[in-house]
N, C-alpha and C positions, 0 to 999 in steps of 0.2 A: 504494499500499500504506500502511495506517495503522500508526504506530509508537507503542505505548503505553509510557511510562516513568513509573514511580511510585517513591517513595522511602520507606524505613523509617528512623526515627531510631535512632541508636546513642548511648547516654548514657555520660558519665563517672561517677566515683563521687559527684560533686556533684549528679547528676541533671540536669545541663545537656547539651545535644546537643554531642557532639564530632565526629560524622560522620553520613553517611547511606549506607545501602546502596541502590544503584539496582536496581530490578526492571524487567523488560522482557518485552514480547510484541510481535510485529509485526502479528499479526491475532488478535483475541479467540478465534476459533474454532479456531486452531492451538495445540496444546500441543507444545512442543519435544521432539524426541527427541535422542539424543546427537549426531547428525549436525548438527542445527540449532543446537547450542550455539555454534558459531563464528559463525553469522549473528547470533544473539542479542546476543553481546558486541560484535561489530563494529558493529551497529546502535546499541547503547547508546552507544558511543563517538562515532559519527557524529552521533547526535541530541544527545548531551550537549554536544559541542563546537561543532557547526555550526548545527543547527536551533534548539535551545532555549537553550544556554549553560549551562556547568557551574555558574556562579555562581547562576543562577536556580534550578537544581535543588537546590543544596546550601547556598545562602546563605554561600558562602565556606568551608564546612566540607569535610572530606575525604570522598571518594567511594569506597566499597567496591564493586568490580566483579568479577564472576566471570570467570575465564579458563579456557578449555579447554586441553587438551594442545597442540593444533595452534596456537592463538594464542600460547601461551607460547613455543613453538619458533620462531615467526615474529616474535617481538618486537613484537607489536601494541600491547602496553602502553606502548611508548615514544611513542605518539601522545598520551598523557596527560601533563599537567604533573606532575613528580615530587612537588611539594609538596602536591598535592591528591588524588592517586590511591593507593588501597591495592589491591594486586593479590591477589585471592582465588584460592587454588589449590584447585580442587574435590577432594572426597574420593575420587573414583574415578580420579584420575590416578596412573598408575604412576610412582614416583620413580626412573626409570632415569637413566643418565648424561646423556642429552640434556636432560632436564627439570632436572636439578641444575645443569647448565652455564647453561641459560637463566635460571634463578633467581639464579645467582651474578652474571650480567651485570646483571640488574635491580637487585640489591642495590648493586653498584658504582656504578650510575647514580643511586642515592639513593631508589629506590622502597621502600616498605614492603610486606612480604609477610604474608599471613594464610592459615592453613590452615583450610579450611571443614569443618564437621561433623566435628570431630576425634575419632577413636577410636584409642587407642594401638596401634601395631604397630611392631615393631623395624625394619621396612623403611623407615619414615618418618624414621628418625633423621637422615639427611643434610638433609631438608627442615626438620625441627625445628630444627636448628642455624642454618639460614638465616632462619627465620620470625621475625617481630616479634611477631605476634599469633596466638594459638591460639583458635579458635572452638569452643565446646562447646554442643551442642544440649541444652537443659534439659528438653525434652519426651522426648528419647530416652535420657536418662541418669538414674541415681538419685543421691542425695545423696553416697553413698560414692565412686561413680565420679568425680563432679565434683571432689571433693577430691583423689582419688588421682592424677588427671592432673597437678595442680599439684605434688604431692609428688614424682611420678616425674620430671617434666621440670625442675622447679626455678623459682625466683622471678625468674630473669633474663629471663623472657618476660612479655608482657602477655597476659592471658586475657579473652576476651569470652564472656559468657553469652548464648546465643542462645535465642529463643522464651521469654523471661521474661514471663509473663502475669499473675503475682500478686505482691503485695507481699512475701509469705512467701518466694518464690523470689528476689526481688531482695535481701532482707535476708540470706538464706543465702549468696548469691553474694558479697555485699559482705564478709561475715564471714570467708569462707574465702580471700579474696584476689583476686577477679576485679576487673579494672579497667574493663571496658566491659560495657554491658548493652543488649541489643536485644530489643524486645518492647513490649507495650502495657500493662505494669504501671503506667506513669506516669498513665494515663488512668483508673485505678480509684480510687474514693473510699476514704479511711481512715476508716471509720465506727466510732466508739466509742459504745456505748450510753450514753444520758444526757448526752452532750456537746452543749452549745448552740453556735450559730454565734457566733464572736467578734464583739465590738462593731464593730470596724473593717470587718468584712465585712457586718455587718447594715446599715450605712450605705449601702453600694453596692447591697445587695439591695433596700433601700427605694427607692433611685433607680430601679431597674429596675421595681419595682412602680408607682411614680408615672408613669414614662415611658409605660407601656402601659395605664394606666387611662384610662377614657373622659374623665374631667374634667381631665386634664393638658393645658394649652393653650400656645400660643406665648408669651404674656406670662410665664407661669411659667418657661418655658425661658430667656427673656431675663434674667429676674430671677436665675435660678440662675447664669448666667455672670457677671453683674455682681458677685455675691458671692464668686466664686472666681477669683482671678488666675491660678492654675495652669491651670484649666479653659479660661479665655479664651486663654491662651498656646497651649495644645494645639490649640484650635479654629483659631486663625489659622495655626499651623504646618501643620495638616492641609489647610485650604482652599487654601493657597498651594503645596501639594505637587504632584508630577507626577500625582497621581490625577486632578486636575481641569485643570491647565495653562491657567488663565485668563490672558489677555493682559496684564492689569495687576494689580499686587499689591493684595490686599484687606487693609485695615488697620483696619477697624472691626468690632466684634462684631455690630452690627445688620446691616451689609451682608453679613457672612458668613452670618448666620442666614437672611437673605432669599434669598441665592444657593443655599443648601442646601435650604431648604424643610423642613417639619416631619418628613416621613418620613425624610429623610436625616439630620436632626439626631438624631432618636430612635435611628436605627441606630448613628450614631457614638457617641452618649452610652452606648448599651448596650455598645459595645466598650470604652469608657473604664471603665465600671462593672465589666465582667468582668475587665479588666486590673488594676483596683484590688483585686478579690477574690483575684487570683492572685499577689500580691506574695510569698507564701511558697511558691509552687509552681514547678515547672520551666517555663521560658519556652515549651517546646514545647507545653504544654497550651494556651496562648493562641494560638500559631502554628497548631496543628491546628484550633482553633475557628474562626479567621478563614478558613483554607483551606476548611473545610466550609461555612461560611456563604456565602462567595463562590461556590463551586461550585454549591450548592443554588440560589442566586439566579440564576446564569447559565443554569441548566437550565430554570427556571420557564417562560419564554415558549415553549420548544421542546416542552413537554408540555401546552400549553393553559392555563397558570397565570400568564399575564401580569399579571393583577390581584392575584396573591398573591406577587409577588416579595419584598416586605418580610417576609411570613410565612415564606417559604422561607429567607430570610436568617437569621431568628431561630431557625428550626428547627436549622440547622447551628451557630449560635453558642451555643445553650443545650444542645447535645448532650453537653457535658462539665461542665455546671454542678455535677453532683453531686461531681465530683472537685475543683472549685474550693472547694466549701463543706464537703466531707466529710460530706454528709448524704444520706439515700436520695432518689433522683430523684423518686418519686411525691410525697413530702412537700414538696419544693421546688416542684414544678410546681403543686401544689394552692394554693399561696400566690402564684402569679404570674398577673396578669390578661392572659394571652396566649390566642390562639385555641385552641379545643378541638382543631382539626386538628393543631396543633403538638404539643400534649400527648399525643394518641393516637399520633402517629407516633413520638415519642420513647419511648413505653411499649410500642411493638411492635405496635400494632393495624394491621391491614391497610387500606391506603388509598393513594392516588396519592402523598400526602405521604411516607408510609412507604417507598414504592418509590424515590422520589427520594433519600431519606435512605440507604437500603440501597445504592443505586448508588454514592453518595459513599464509604460505608464499604468496599465491595468494591474500588473503585479505590485507595483509601488503602492497603489491605492487599495489593494485587497479587493479588487473588482473581479471576483472569481468567475462569474458567469461569462463575462466578455473575454477574460483570459483563456478560459476553456475553448471558446469558439475560435479565437485567433491561433491558439496552439494547434488545434486540429487543422486549420486552414494552412498553416505553415509546415505541417507534417512533423512537428517536434515531439520528442519524447518528454513526457512530463517530469520524469525523474531528473533528466539533464537540465531542464529549465530551473528546477529547484536548486540543483547543485550550482548552476551558474550564478543564481541570485546570491547564494551564500558566499561564493567566491568573490563576487563584487563587493560584498560587505567586508570581507577579509582584506581585499585590496585597499579599501578606504582606511581601514585600521592600520595598515602598514605605511600608507603615505601620510595620513593626517596626524 
C-alpha cells in the first residue's frame, strides 16, 4: 500500500514558518470516511516517525496532526514527541467526559492541543479551557465572526487563521489578533502599480538572464566566482555537502566548476540568485521553490523528458518568481531567456510540462483526487511519486 504524506506551512506573525500540518492519504483513489480517520492518523504517525522521519517532514518545526475520537481515547498521540506534536481535535468530536479526560492527560504530559475548524458552541467550553490553539476557517467565516470568536473566548489563547489565501485576509487576521496563519497567501505577489523592481533584486534578475542566455559560457562563470568571495565560499560549501558526498574534499573553484559541469552550475547559481531576491521574503518561499524544482526534475525521466531535466528544474524554481519580485508573472517571464515550454507551463497553457507542474502543485496542497487523475494521465507509479516528494524535502534540508 502507498502512503502519501504532504505538509502545509503554518506561519507566525513574522511570516516565518513555525509549524507544518501533515496531510495524509494511503491510496490516492481512496477518500477517507469517518471510519478511516483512525487509519489515516495512525499511518501518518507511523510514516512520520519510522519510514520518513519527522525531522525530514517538518525541518524540526512542530507537526499539527488530526486525531479522531478513538485515537484520543486510546492515547495514540503519546507515540509522538511532546515538543514536536500538536494534537488537532476534529470539529465533529463530541466533548463528553471520556474525551475531556483524554485531553487532560495529554495536557499533563506536555502536548499542545488545537481545536480544528472551530465554531463557537457552549458544549465546547471544557475543550476550549484545555486548548492552546483555536483554528478558524477563513473560507467558512466572515470578518465579524472571526473577530467575535477572539472577543468571546479571550486573548489567553492563540488563534490560527486557516485557509488564508490572500494578503487581505492575512492582514485582517494580523490586525484582529491571530497568531498563526495557514494558507498560500505567502506565495502571492504584492503588486503595486508603477512600482519598479528594487536595484538589489535587479542585480540577481540580471544574473538569471545572463545564465540562461545563449552567449553565457564557462569562462564567464569562472570569472564571476573569482570576483565574488561570498559566491566562491557558497560554491565550495555546496560541492562538499552531503548532496554530492565526494570522497575527498574539493578546495579549488576551478575543480568545483569542473566537477559540477555547466548545467549544474547554472542550476545552482539560479538558486543563489533566487535566494538573493528573496531576502525580504518568508524563507518558505525559497523552500517551496526548491521542493517544486527538485520534484519536477525527478519526475522528468519518468514521463519521457530525460533530456529536459534542467528545464523541469527551472520550471519549478521560477514558479514563484512573481512573489519574489512582486511583479506580474507574464512581464517577468517575457524578460527571461528560458525555454518557451517553461513559460507556457507557468502561464497555464496545456502541455506535458504543465501536467508535471500541476502534479507538483496538487501534491503540495494535498489535493489527492486531482493528484490521482494526473498521475494516471502521466502513467506514473504512485510509489515513485511519493519517494520523489520525500527526496525533494530531503534536498531542501541539505541546502537550506
